[in-house]
C-alpha positions in Angstrom: 5.7 6.9 -34.3 8.9 9.4 -33.0 11.5 8.1 -31.1 9.8 10.6 -28.1 7.0 8.9 -28.6 7.6 5.4 -28.1 9.8 5.9 -25.2 6.7 7.3 -24.2 4.5 4.7 -24.9 7.0 2.6 -23.1 7.2 4.3 -19.9 3.2 4.2 -20.0 2.5 0.8 -20.3 4.0 0.3 -16.2 0.5 2.0 -15.6 0.0 -2.0 -15.9 1.8 -2.4 -12.5 -0.4 -0.4 -10.8 -3.2 -1.0 -8.6 -5.8 1.2 -7.1 -7.6 0.4 -3.7 -10.6 1.3 -2.3 -11.5 1.0 1.1 -14.4 0.4 2.6 -16.1 3.0 -0.2 -19.1 4.2 1.6 -20.8 5.9 -1.9 -21.6 4.5 -4.8 -21.5 7.3 -7.2 -17.7 8.0 -5.2 -17.1 4.3 -6.8 -18.4 5.0 -10.8 -16.3 8.5 -10.8 -13.1 6.9 -9.2 -13.9 4.2 -12.3 -14.0 6.9 -14.3 -11.1 8.6 -13.7 -9.0 5.0 -14.0 -9.9 5.0 -17.5 -8.6 8.2 -17.8 -5.0 7.8 -16.7 -5.0 4.5 -18.0 -5.0 2.0 -14.8 -7.5 -1.0 -14.9 -5.9 -3.1 -12.1 -8.5 -2.1 -9.3 -9.7 -3.0 -6.4 -12.6 -2.6 -3.5 -12.4 -3.8 -0.2 -15.2 -4.7 1.6 -17.0 -1.8 -0.4 -20.1 -0.6 2.0 -21.7 0.7 -1.4 -22.8 -1.2 -4.7 -20.8 -0.6 -7.9 -23.4 -2.1 -10.1 -25.7 0.6 -8.8 -27.3 2.8 -10.8 -25.9 5.9 -9.2 -22.1 4.3 -9.6 -23.0 3.3 -13.5 -23.9 7.5 -13.9 -20.9 8.8 -12.2 -18.2 5.9 -14.2 -19.9 8.1 -18.0 -18.5 5.5 -20.4 -16.5 4.2 -18.2 -18.8 1.5 -17.1 -16.9 -1.3 -17.8 -14.4 -0.8 -15.1 -17.1 -1.4 -12.8 -17.7 -4.8 -13.7 -14.8 -5.6 -13.9 -13.0 -4.7 -10.4 -12.1 -7.3 -8.0 -13.3 -7.7 -4.1 -11.7 -8.6 -0.9 -12.9 -8.8 2.4 -9.4 -7.3 3.9 -6.5 -4.8 2.8 -3.8 -7.5 3.9 -5.6 -9.4 1.0 -5.9 -7.2 -1.6 -2.5 -5.7 -1.1 -0.9 -9.5 -0.5 1.2 -9.7 -4.3 3.0 -5.9 -4.1 6.6 -4.9 -3.1 5.2 -1.6 -2.3 2.1 -0.2 -0.7 0.7 3.7 0.0 -1.8 4.5 1.7 -3.4 8.2 1.4 -4.6 10.3 4.0 -6.3 13.8 4.9 -5.2 13.5 8.7 -1.8 15.8 10.1 -2.5 14.2 13.6 -3.8 11.3 15.3 -1.5 8.5 13.3 -0.1 6.0 15.7 3.1 6.7 15.1 5.2 10.6 13.9 5.3 9.5 10.1 5.8 11.8 7.4 3.6 12.3 5.5 5.1 12.9 1.1 4.0 14.5 -0.6 2.7 13.3 -4.2 5.7 14.4 -5.9 7.5 13.5 -3.8 6.6 9.8 -3.3 5.8 9.2 -6.9 9.4 8.8 -8.5 10.0 7.0 -5.8 7.1 4.3 -7.0 8.0 4.4 -9.9 11.5 2.9 -9.7 9.8 0.0 -8.2 7.7 -1.1 -10.0 9.8 -2.8 -12.6 10.1 -5.5 -10.2 6.6 -5.8 -9.3 2.8 -4.5 -8.3 2.7 -1.3 -6.6 -1.0 0.1 -5.1 -2.0 3.0 -4.1 -5.0 2.9 -1.1 -7.5 5.3 -0.4 -10.1 5.2 2.6 -13.7 5.6 2.6 -14.8 9.2 2.6 -16.0 9.8 6.4 -12.9 9.5 7.7 -10.6 7.8 5.6 -7.9 4.7 6.3 -7.2 4.1 10.0 -4.5 3.4 11.5 -5.0 -0.4 11.4 -5.1 0.3 7.7 -2.1 2.4 7.2 0.2 0.5 9.5 0.0 -1.5 6.4 1.4 0.7 4.2 5.5 1.4 3.2 4.4 5.4 2.1 2.0 7.6 3.1 1.3 9.8 1.1 -0.7 13.4 1.7 -2.5 16.0 -1.0 -2.0 19.6 0.0 -5.4 21.4 0.9 -6.3 24.0 2.7 -6.7 24.1 6.6 -10.2 25.4 6.6 -11.6 22.6 4.2 -9.1 20.0 4.2 -10.8 16.9 2.4 -11.0 16.3 -0.9 -13.9 13.7 -2.7 -12.4 9.9 -3.1 -12.2 10.1 -6.9 -10.4 14.3 -6.8 -7.9 12.2 -4.9 -7.0 9.9 -7.0 -6.7 11.9 -10.0 -4.7 14.3 -7.8 -1.9 11.0 -7.3 -2.8 9.3 -10.7 -2.1 12.5 -12.9 1.2 12.9 -10.7 1.9 9.3 -11.3 1.3 9.9 -14.8 3.3 13.0 -15.2 5.7 11.8 -13.2 6.5 8.0 -15.9 6.4 11.4 -18.7 9.3 12.9 -17.1 11.3 10.0 -16.4 14.0 7.3 -17.1 12.6 4.1 -16.2 15.1 1.8 -18.4 16.4 0.3 -14.8 17.0 -3.4 -14.6 13.5 -4.4 -12.2 14.7 -6.2 -9.0 13.3 -9.1 -9.5 14.5 -10.4 -5.5 12.0 -7.9 -3.2 9.5 -9.8 -1.1 6.1 -9.1 -1.5 3.5 -7.7 1.1 2.5 -11.1 2.4 5.9 -12.3 2.6 6.8 -9.1 4.9 3.5 -9.9 6.6 4.9 -13.1 7.8 7.8 -11.8 9.1 5.8 -8.8 11.0 4.2 -11.3 12.6 6.9 -13.4 14.0 9.0 -10.4 14.7 6.0 -8.9 16.9 6.0 -12.3 19.1 9.2 -12.4 19.3 9.3 -8.6 20.2 6.5 -9.2 22.6 8.1 -11.9 24.5 10.9 -9.5 24.7 8.6 -6.8 26.2 10.1 -4.6 23.9 6.9 -4.3 22.3 4.5 -3.7 26.0 1.0 -1.9 26.4 0.3 0.7 26.3 2.9 1.6 23.3 3.0 -1.8 21.7 0.8 -0.6 18.5 2.7 2.6 18.0 6.4 1.3 18.9 5.2 -1.5 16.1 3.6 0.6 13.4 7.2 2.6 14.0 8.9 -0.4 13.2 7.3 -2.0 9.8 7.6 1.9 8.7 11.3 1.6 9.1 11.9 -1.6 7.2 8.8 -1.3 5.1 10.9 2.0 3.0 13.6 0.2 2.9 12.5 -1.9 0.3 13.2 -5.4 1.6 14.5 -8.5 -0.6 14.1 -12.0 0.2 16.9 -12.7 1.9 17.0 -9.7 4.1 13.1 -11.7 5.2 15.1 -14.4 6.1 17.3 -13.0 8.5 14.9 -10.3 10.4 13.1 -14.6 10.7 16.3 -15.7 12.1 16.6 -12.7 14.4 12.8 -13.2 15.6 13.7 -16.9 16.6 16.6 -16.1 18.1 14.7 -13.3 20.1 12.3 -16.2 21.4 14.8 -19.0 21.5 16.9 -16.5 24.0 13.7 -15.7 25.7 12.6 -18.9 27.0 15.5 -20.2 27.4 16.0 -18.0 30.4 12.6 -18.8 31.4 14.4 -22.6 31.3 12.0 -23.6 28.8 14.0 -26.1 26.1 14.9 -23.9 22.7 12.3 -24.7 20.2 12.6 -25.9 17.0 13.5 -24.4 13.9 10.3 -22.4 12.9 11.6 -21.3 9.4 9.3 -24.1 7.7 6.2 -22.4 9.2 7.1 -18.4 9.0 9.8 -18.6 5.5 
């Protein structure tokens, strides 16, 4: 092998850090077609979240072509948070350009893939795709650090699920082949599950402070999640935010003449 071939092979090794997650998929044929696309682009890690279609149905097997083994190896989860719990970065996809619960900048595939590739040496990265009828919900998107939008014609913007996966994985593979992935991985990045505990704690504190208050609570919390999520939080930074939440809760409760609570680090960290 030439040195260029060796370098390309080393870059493509990072495909093992990527996970494709299909949420509430409705059509068995789309699960099968997606399995074929994953095999085409060298992705082996994938998960179905609360699927509405059977991945072992004849239709799925037929559309998988020679990638039927992918259908028997797929992992199943009931919740999106469970499917991405060990991931450092989660990127959701949407065909919507309006109706999100916060004003969110939608990244194009070629804009976001370099960021995902840079994160991959440090740990798992998830690409999340929603159901065929209505895509990822606002609740789903609120769990994502980045939101990707494939630019299509306004007259018919919705892509077939497997086609969306193919576009994203093509762009991912192209980015990997063109990238310099020689940087050192960051082992201090907080995983999704750690961040979720922090966001739950922070939401409790900001609600107590009345910064989060109906009817804008969800919209504001989503904006906070999106802001902090894009920062690539380390374990130390997550602990700092836990400390901020504890202090807000203590001050609010003290102002109501309640005794300050004991440190909750053990419960939240």
